[in-house]
DRENLUM-361119 format. One line per field, with one value per residue: residue in three letters; x, z, y of N, C-alpha, C, O, CB in turn; residue number from 1. Coordinates in steps of 0.02 Angstrom, whole numbers, plus 50000, padded with zeros to 5 digits. Atoms other than C-alpha are relative to their C-alpha. Glycine has a CB too. Layout:
BEGIN
resn	(Ala/...) $
n_X	(X/...) $
n_Z	(Z/...) $
n_Y	(Y/...) $
ca_X	(X/...) $
ca_Z	(Z/...) $
ca_Y	(Y/...) $
c_X	(X/...) $
c_Z	(Z/...) $
c_Y	(Y/...) $
o_X	(X/...) $
o_Z	(Z/...) $
o_Y	(Y/...) $
cb_X	(X/...) $
cb_Z	(Z/...) $
cb_Y	(Y/...) $
resi	(NUM/...) $
This chain:
BEGIN
resn	(Met/Ser/Asp/Lys/Leu/Lys/Val/Val/Ser/Ser/Glu/Trp/Thr/Arg/Pro/Pro/Glu/Gly/Pro/Gly/Lys/Gln/Arg/Arg/Arg/Phe/Arg/Trp/His/Arg/Ser/Trp/Gly/Arg/His/Val/Gln/Arg/Trp/Ala/Leu/Pro/Val/Leu/Gly/Leu/Ala/Met/Cys/Tyr/Phe/Tyr/Phe/Ala/Val/Phe/Pro/Glu/Pro/Met/Glu/Ser/Ala/His/Ala/Ser/Leu/Ala/Asn/Gly/Gln/Gln/Leu/Tyr/Val/Ile/Asp/Gly/Asp/Thr/Ile/Trp/Leu/Asn/Arg/Glu/Lys/Ile/Arg/Leu/Ala/Asn/Ile/Asp/Thr/Pro/Glu/Ile/Ser/Asn/Ala/Arg/Cys/Glu/Ser/Glu/Leu/Ala/Arg/Gly/Leu/Glu/Ala/Lys/Ala/Ala/Leu/Lys/Arg/Leu/Leu/Asp/Gly/Lys/Glu/Ile/Arg/Ile/Ala/Arg/Gly/Asp/Pro/Lys/Thr/Arg/Arg/Met/Ile/Asp/Gln/Tyr/Gly/Arg/Thr/Leu/Ala/Leu/Val/Ser/Val/Asn/Gly/Lys/Asp/Val/Gly/Glu/Thr/Leu/Val/Glu/Arg/Asn/Leu/Ala/Arg/Arg/Trp/Thr/Gly/Arg/Arg/Gln/Pro/Trp/Cys) $
n_X	(49949/49932/49947/49939/49947/49950/49937/49967/49932/49980/49924/49983/49987/49953/49935/49955/49982/49922/49946/49985/49996/50060/49994/49942/50026/50046/49947/49965/50060/50019/49944/50000/50019/49937/49943/50040/49985/49942/49971/50038/50011/49948/49998/50063/49974/49950/50041/50031/49956/49995/50062/50000/49949/50011/50041/49980/49932/49965/50004/50064/49987/49993/50067/50023/49964/50012/50039/49971/50039/49972/50032/49954/50031/49974/50016/50002/49980/49995/50064/50036/49953/50040/49981/50047/50047/50053/49957/50014/49985/49994/50056/50001/49958/49987/49933/49986/50004/49952/50027/50022/49971/50007/49941/49936/50002/50053/49973/49944/50024/50048/49946/49967/50056/50011/49936/50008/50056/49965/49951/50045/50027/49955/49980/50042/50070/50047/50074/50027/50066/50035/50062/49992/50043/50045/50032/50036/49991/49970/49979/50001/50030/49963/50002/49956/50017/49989/49962/49946/49940/49962/49935/49977/50052/50003/50031/49951/49998/49985/49924/49994/50019/49952/49941/50018/49998/50081/50041/50064/50055/50064/50054/49972/49932/49973/49940/49942/49956) $
n_Z	(49961/50034/49976/49962/50014/49960/50016/49957/50018/50013/50007/50067/50006/49942/50027/49969/49952/49971/50060/50001/50064/50051/50029/50048/50078/50034/50030/50062/50049/50023/50044/50053/50072/50031/50033/50059/50054/50011/50033/50029/50070/50043/50002/50054/50066/50010/50015/50065/50048/50003/50030/50066/50025/50000/50034/50063/49993/50049/50004/50029/50071/50049/50033/50050/50066/50051/50060/50074/50010/49963/49931/49941/49975/49937/49982/49918/49994/50064/50051/49990/50032/49994/50046/49994/49944/49995/49991/50054/49997/50057/49989/50024/49964/49933/49980/49932/49977/49965/49937/49943/50012/49947/49995/50035/50068/50035/50003/50049/50073/50025/50020/50070/50054/50006/50030/50074/50030/50022/50051/50061/50014/50010/50064/50051/50002/49977/50002/49945/50017/49947/49988/50002/50055/49973/49951/50019/49949/50007/49928/49960/49934/49976/50043/50072/50069/50015/50081/50026/50010/50052/50043/50078/50028/49957/49935/49951/49947/50030/49998/49942/49987/50036/49965/49937/49950/49983/50032/50029/49933/49994/49963/49923/49975/49975/49957/50033/49955) $
n_Y	(50042/49992/50046/49976/50060/49992/50020/50045/50015/50062/50007/49971/49933/49968/49990/50050/49967/50007/50000/50073/50041/49990/49941/50012/50035/49957/49941/50031/50026/49937/49982/50057/49974/49969/50058/50023/49954/50004/50071/50053/49978/50021/50072/50012/49983/50042/50052/49987/49988/50072/50040/49982/50037/50074/50015/49967/50000/49963/49926/49982/49977/50051/50018/49958/50015/49952/50027/49979/49926/49953/50006/50033/50054/50020/50067/50019/50061/50041/49997/49928/49938/49939/49946/49942/49996/50062/50065/50049/50059/50037/50041/50067/50040/49989/50004/49999/49938/49973/49967/50048/50065/50047/50020/49967/50024/49957/49939/50009/50021/49945/49949/50015/49983/49934/49979/50021/49951/49934/50012/50003/49935/49946/49975/50033/49966/50048/49998/50004/50024/49995/50037/50063/50040/50055/49985/49942/49949/49944/49990/50047/49988/49948/49937/50006/50016/50073/49996/50043/49954/50029/49969/50022/50047/50066/49982/50009/50067/50057/50008/50011/50071/50020/49998/50043/49946/49990/50052/49972/49974/50043/49973/49977/49993/50069/49988/50018/50027) $
ca_X	(50094/50275/50402/50541/50700/50813/50998/51089/51275/51353/51520/51511/51494/51606/51785/51926/51971/52154/52317/52286/52294/52126/52182/52342/52241/52126/52273/52348/52180/52150/52328/52299/52222/52382/52484/52354/52378/52554/52597/52438/52425/52603/52594/52426/52507/52653/52524/52438/52590/52631/52473/52477/52647/52606/52453/52518/52703/52743/52747/52573/52653/52686/52501/52473/52479/52466/52348/52388/52266/52360/52231/52289/52226/52249/52249/52178/52193/52198/52010/51977/52038/51991/51980/51920/51842/51744/51792/51785/51777/51825/51667/51715/51859/51902/52074/52151/52122/52248/52161/52077/52183/52151/52327/52511/52487/52321/52418/52566/52458/52340/52497/52559/52385/52383/52571/52520/52356/52458/52589/52438/52363/52521/52531/52402/52232/52100/51920/51799/51624/51512/51389/51410/51362/51305/51214/51156/51204/51275/51329/51394/51344/51489/51447/51588/51550/51549/51655/51744/51915/52007/52186/52211/52043/52101/52005/52114/52031/52046/52233/52234/52153/52270/52418/52340/52334/52137/51994/51829/51685/51556/51443/51527/51690/51792/51931/52115/52196) $
ca_Z	(58692/58678/58660/58788/58745/58880/58847/58922/58920/58850/58837/58643/58680/58819/58771/58835/59011/59063/58955/58963/58815/58756/58720/58634/58511/58475/58430/58310/58226/58195/58097/58004/57861/57837/57815/57700/57592/57605/57554/57494/57330/57273/57313/57208/57069/57072/57071/56931/56831/56859/56808/56648/56598/56629/56544/56387/56389/56220/56193/56145/55981/55915/55904/55786/55606/55460/55312/55126/55132/55275/55414/55580/55642/55822/55844/56022/56010/55885/55826/55876/55779/55810/55668/55663/55826/55785/55864/55738/55781/55661/55636/55582/55713/55897/55959/56131/56253/56317/56446/56538/56491/56603/56587/56533/56369/56320/56362/56241/56103/56115/56097/55954/55866/55899/55829/55670/55643/55638/55521/55406/55410/55424/55266/55163/55101/55191/55163/55276/55253/55395/55471/55509/55362/55473/55602/55511/55662/55648/55835/55954/56148/56187/56056/55922/55747/55683/55503/55398/55361/55197/55122/54934/54926/55063/55225/55372/55496/55377/55369/55551/55560/55434/55539/55695/55790/55786/55767/55679/55794/55839/55925/56102/56178/56192/56321/56260/56417) $
ca_Y	(54692/54727/54603/54605/54506/54461/54451/54312/54305/54151/54070/54125/54303/54329/54389/54267/54288/54324/54302/54104/53975/54025/54206/54144/54022/54160/54286/54149/54098/54283/54303/54144/54230/54322/54169/54106/54261/54245/54066/53988/54098/54059/53879/53873/53962/53846/53700/53769/53795/53609/53543/53651/53584/53408/53408/53519/53461/53546/53730/53810/53882/53714/53676/53820/53772/53896/53855/53887/54052/54122/54083/54022/53855/53781/53589/53546/53368/53222/53248/53439/53592/53775/53884/54062/54048/53886/53721/53584/53409/53273/53176/53013/52963/52951/52993/52962/53099/53215/53324/53179/53035/52885/52823/52864/52762/52857/53019/52975/52905/53070/53184/53083/53098/53273/53304/53200/53304/53461/53389/53341/53516/53624/53728/53637/53706/53604/53563/53572/53475/53523/53399/53215/53102/52953/53042/53204/53306/53481/53501/53375/53368/53500/53627/53582/53585/53405/53404/53289/53377/53341/53386/53362/53263/53133/53124/53161/53055/52917/52947/52950/52782/52715/52766/52673/52847/52841/52731/52746/52841/52705/52828/52817/52830/52659/52647/52666/52598) $
c_X	(50068/50042/50066/50048/50056/50067/50035/50077/50026/50067/50016/50008/50041/50068/50039/50020/50079/50046/50008/50001/49944/50014/50049/49978/49951/50043/50020/49938/49988/50060/50008/49980/50052/50052/49967/50018/50073/50038/49949/49991/50067/50013/49956/50021/50055/49973/49973/50046/50021/49969/50002/50053/50004/49945/50029/50076/50026/49967/49921/50014/50003/49943/49968/50016/49961/49963/50028/49967/50025/49954/50029/49944/50033/49969/49993/50031/49994/49937/49965/50045/49956/50026/49947/49941/49950/50040/49964/50012/49999/49940/49998/50056/49996/50073/50009/49995/50065/49977/49973/50025/50003/50068/50049/49993/49947/50033/50048/49961/49958/50041/50023/49948/49999/50058/49980/49941/50021/50040/49945/49969/50032/50007/49963/49936/49958/49931/49969/49918/49963/49946/50034/49963/49957/49940/49944/50007/50059/50056/50012/49984/50040/50006/50044/49956/50019/50021/50045/50050/50041/50059/50008/49951/50010/49968/50055/49992/50003/50083/50021/49992/50046/50058/50001/50006/49932/49963/49928/49951/49946/49935/50010/50067/50019/50070/50063/50044/49998) $
c_Z	(49973/50018/50041/49984/50056/49981/50053/49970/49994/49989/49923/49992/50040/49967/50048/50061/50009/49941/50001/49921/49960/49965/49934/49928/49958/49962/49937/49961/49971/49943/49952/49929/49968/49979/49951/49935/49975/49965/49959/49913/49965/49994/49950/49938/49970/49979/49934/49938/49983/49961/49930/49959/49991/49955/49916/50000/49938/50000/49963/49918/49961/49981/49949/49941/49955/49934/49934/49997/50044/50067/50051/50026/50059/50011/50077/50016/49931/49956/50019/49975/50035/49937/49978/50041/49991/50014/49953/50031/49949/50023/50004/50046/50077/50016/50076/50029/50033/50056/50052/49985/50060/50021/49964/49923/49958/49990/49936/49938/49986/49973/49933/49948/49986/49957/49915/49973/49979/49952/49936/49979/49991/49915/49933/49986/50007/49978/50043/49981/50063/50010/50002/49956/50025/50040/49980/50057/49978/50052/50043/50074/50030/49964/49942/49948/49973/49927/49986/49962/49944/49982/49941/49976/50046/50066/50063/50057/49972/50005/50065/50028/49976/50041/50080/50052/50018/49986/49975/50059/49981/50032/50066/50000/50019/50042/49958/50045/50012) $
c_Y	(50009/49944/50016/49936/50005/49963/49964/49992/49930/49995/50036/50069/50030/49991/49953/50043/49987/49982/49922/49970/50028/50066/49997/49962/50051/50057/49964/49988/50063/50010/49948/50010/50040/49953/49974/50042/50001/49947/49963/50025/49980/49938/49987/50020/49955/49925/50001/50001/49921/49956/50021/49959/49931/49984/50018/49994/50040/50076/50017/50022/49948/49969/50041/49968/50055/49961/50041/50078/50046/50008/49954/49939/49967/49926/49998/49941/49965/50003/50066/50047/50065/50041/50060/49997/49948/49932/49943/49937/49949/49951/49924/49958/50020/49985/49987/50071/50021/50036/49960/49928/49965/49958/50025/49981/50050/50071/50005/49991/50065/50049/49987/50006/50078/50028/49978/50043/50066/49996/49990/50069/50060/50025/49978/50042/49937/50015/49982/49979/50006/49953/49923/49962/49947/50021/50057/50057/50054/50012/49949/50025/50067/50057/49996/49982/49932/50012/49941/50060/49959/50045/49970/49942/49937/50023/50003/49964/49938/49991/49984/49928/49946/49984/49966/50061/50016/49943/50029/50020/49944/50025/50005/49982/49933/50015/49993/49969/49919) $
o_X	(50080/50047/50103/50031/50091/50071/50043/50091/50016/50103/50066/50044/50053/50082/50013/50028/50108/50022/50065/49998/49949/49993/50043/49999/49939/50021/50020/49951/49973/50038/50049/49997/50051/50095/50004/50037/50088/50085/49969/49979/50059/50047/49977/50006/50059/50002/49979/50023/50020/49991/50003/50035/50039/49955/50033/50103/50078/49910/49899/49972/49985/49942/49917/50071/49904/49985/50061/50002/50014/49966/50065/49884/50094/49909/50038/50081/49986/49939/49903/50105/49902/50084/49889/49882/49899/50090/49904/50069/49950/49932/49956/50059/49965/50100/49959/50007/50101/50006/49982/49988/50028/50071/50035/50003/49964/50026/50038/49976/49949/50022/50036/49964/49991/50042/49988/49948/49998/50042/49956/49962/50007/50027/49981/49923/49960/49911/49990/49886/49979/49904/50081/49902/49901/49889/49887/49974/50112/50114/49960/49976/50009/50049/50027/49908/50079/49981/50082/50030/50058/50053/50022/49963/49973/49972/50092/50037/50010/50110/50066/50028/50063/50078/50051/50030/49919/49986/49907/49953/49919/49886/49976/50094/49986/50108/50064/50097/50037) $
o_Z	(49914/50074/50024/49985/50064/49968/50110/49913/50042/49977/49917/49947/50034/49934/50102/50061/50004/49885/49995/49872/49899/49907/49879/49871/49898/49913/49883/49902/49911/49888/49906/49881/49908/49935/49904/49882/49916/49927/49918/49868/49908/49946/49903/49891/49909/49937/49893/49883/49926/49923/49889/49915/49948/49918/49873/50007/49951/50019/49919/49874/49903/49932/49922/49936/49966/49914/49935/49972/50034/50110/50038/50032/50056/50024/50115/50052/49878/49896/50014/49989/50064/49923/49957/50024/50024/49984/49947/50053/49913/50078/50033/50038/50097/50008/50111/49995/50061/50106/50111/49995/50110/50074/49918/49881/49907/49936/49896/49888/49926/49923/49890/49891/49931/49917/49867/49916/49929/49917/49882/49919/49965/49872/49877/50028/49969/49965/50077/49951/50100/49965/49963/49962/50001/50035/50003/50050/49952/50035/50051/50083/50067/49977/49893/49951/49977/49893/50026/49931/49954/49982/49941/49932/50038/50087/50069/50091/50013/50025/50070/50070/50013/50052/50115/50107/50064/49952/49988/50112/49926/50042/50096/49956/50063/50028/49914/50020/50051) $
o_Y	(50001/49920/50063/49877/50055/49903/49987/49973/49893/50044/50071/50092/50090/49941/49939/50104/49933/49973/49901/50008/50037/50070/50024/49972/50046/50087/49994/49999/50057/50029/49953/49976/50051/49964/49961/50016/50012/49956/49921/49985/49959/49919/49954/49983/49947/49890/49955/49989/49900/49914/49975/49920/49905/49936/49974/50049/50069/50091/49979/50010/49956/49932/50020/49941/50075/49907/50093/50122/50106/50050/49906/49952/49959/49916/50014/49936/49995/49989/50070/50046/50060/50055/50054/50004/49954/49912/49935/49934/49951/49926/49891/49897/50069/49930/49997/50121/49980/50016/49976/49880/49990/49928/50063/50025/50081/50100/50051/50025/50078/50080/50029/50019/50103/50072/50015/50066/50094/50046/50017/50079/50110/49987/49994/50085/49888/50072/49935/50022/49960/49951/49911/49960/49936/49987/50061/50108/50037/50021/49918/50086/50106/50098/50030/49943/49920/50044/49913/50109/49901/50107/49910/49901/49889/50080/49954/49939/49893/49939/49942/49902/49900/49927/49960/50045/50055/49898/50085/49989/49937/49990/50046/49949/49906/50062/49950/49950/49892) $
cb_X	(49983/50036/50021/49985/50038/49976/50036/49959/50039/49969/50025/49953/49954/49997/50024/50065/49956/50008/50080/49941/49994/49923/50025/50056/49948/49947/50075/50049/49928/49997/50064/49958/49938/50032/50026/49920/49980/50018/50023/49921/49984/50052/49983/49931/50026/50041/49950/49968/50061/49990/49924/50012/50044/49985/49939/49975/50027/49996/50072/49965/50060/50043/49952/50025/49992/50074/49914/49967/49920/50008/49934/50026/49992/49980/50056/49928/49963/50015/49944/49982/50001/50010/50021/49978/49966/49955/50002/50041/49973/50078/49962/50017/50069/49953/50033/50067/49945/50036/49948/49917/50064/49943/50001/50078/49975/49928/50036/50052/49950/49954/50061/50032/49923/49994/50076/49983/49947/50036/50054/49943/49965/50073/50068/49980/49982/50002/49974/50014/49998/49980/49937/49993/50046/50038/50049/49924/50018/49951/49957/50062/50009/50056/50019/50060/50031/49931/50052/49967/50047/49956/50068/50086/50011/50079/49942/50018/49938/49971/50037/49962/49935/50011/50017/50058/50035/49965/49988/49965/49962/50017/49946/49964/50008/50017/50001/50031/49988) $
cb_Z	(49999/50019/49946/50090/49919/50060/49981/50003/50043/49952/50004/49956/50003/50082/50000/49950/50056/50061/50014/50047/50012/50039/50052/50040/50015/50053/50054/50014/50037/50064/50037/50023/50000/50047/50047/50016/50022/50046/50058/50047/49994/50015/50062/50014/50004/50063/50043/50004/50026/50047/50035/49997/50029/50071/50029/49994/50007/49927/49948/50046/49989/50018/50048/50002/49970/49981/50012/49926/50013/49957/49992/50074/49949/50059/49974/50029/50052/50017/50009/50077/49894/50076/49940/49939/50006/49923/50085/49936/50039/49985/49955/49916/49971/50041/49979/50011/50042/49962/49984/50008/49970/49980/49992/50033/49999/50046/50064/50016/49994/50055/50047/49995/50027/50067/50040/49990/50050/50046/50020/50014/50039/50030/49995/50023/49926/50072/49959/50039/49971/50004/49936/50054/49949/50043/50051/49988/50071/50001/50031/49991/50049/50013/50040/50000/49958/50011/49990/49942/50075/49939/50033/49997/49916/50014/50016/50018/50045/49925/49978/50023/49971/49951/50001/50017/49975/49960/50053/49951/49995/50038/49991/50067/50059/49930/50061/49968/50063) $
cb_Y	(49924/50066/49970/50017/50008/49982/50055/49930/50030/49975/49911/49984/50031/49958/50081/49972/49984/49938/50049/49961/49918/50003/50047/49953/49922/50031/50022/49928/49965/50058/50012/49948/50043/50045/49936/50006/50067/50009/49948/49992/50084/50025/49965/50042/50067/50002/49996/50064/50053/49979/50020/50073/50013/49971/50035/50076/49926/49961/50031/50065/50036/49954/49995/50066/49913/50036/50012/49941/50000/50066/49980/50066/49957/50056/49950/49992/49969/49925/49932/50021/50004/50040/49964/50017/50068/49990/49974/50008/49985/49967/50016/50001/50007/49959/50062/49971/50005/50038/50044/49999/50002/49953/49947/49970/49918/50005/50015/49938/49921/50031/50000/49925/49976/50032/49954/49917/50013/50030/49931/49952/50013/49973/49983/49928/50048/49995/49974/50068/49928/50058/50015/49980/49964/49957/50017/49979/49963/50048/50033/49967/49929/49981/50061/49943/50048/49947/50070/49935/50015/49987/49994/49967/49984/49963/49945/50051/49994/50003/50060/50039/49986/50045/50075/49927/50062/50057/49939/49945/50098/49944/49966/49962/50049/49946/49950/50052/50037) $
resi	(1/2/3/4/5/6/7/8/9/10/11/12/13/14/15/16/17/18/19/20/21/22/23/24/25/26/27/28/29/30/31/32/33/34/35/36/37/38/39/40/41/42/43/44/45/46/47/48/49/50/51/52/53/54/55/56/57/58/59/60/61/62/63/64/65/66/67/68/69/70/71/72/73/74/75/76/77/78/79/80/81/82/83/84/85/86/87/88/89/90/91/92/93/94/95/96/97/98/99/100/101/102/103/104/105/106/107/108/109/110/111/112/113/114/115/116/117/118/119/120/121/122/123/124/125/126/127/128/129/130/131/132/133/134/135/136/137/138/139/140/141/142/143/144/145/146/147/148/149/150/151/152/153/154/155/156/157/158/159/160/161/162/163/164/165/166/167/168/169/170/171/172/173/174/175/176/177) $
């Protein structure tokens, strides 16, 4: 038994009839893609630049710190640094967020904590003790190495807590707003 298909013409397969409104709308819709290519990408690029400079108002070079032994260190925020392709989170403190700040006050305090951490580490010899002494974990939920960082024998996290730029880590994040 052979299957025979009956082709029925419908409104969806029929070409537009005549030079009426339907034809003009079809022509505009077809060229809409060119308008998107011409204007959407530059507008999206400008929006991304605005977002980037709103979140990171200081130049990226200012977040770099040079260590005494010549290594380069990058301060991501008040409690996270990047050293030799390893992201290290200070295990004993919590600082205000910069990238996911919930209010202007949290963003301002986060930028202040980041600048203070950079000043504490810049040009000095640091000591990194990997692992959280309280929980005995080596890595946090985001894959960052947990560590205590000290400069000249003084814990950097405790220094930030003393300056009211951070608070002691209690096991979960507390709001800053």
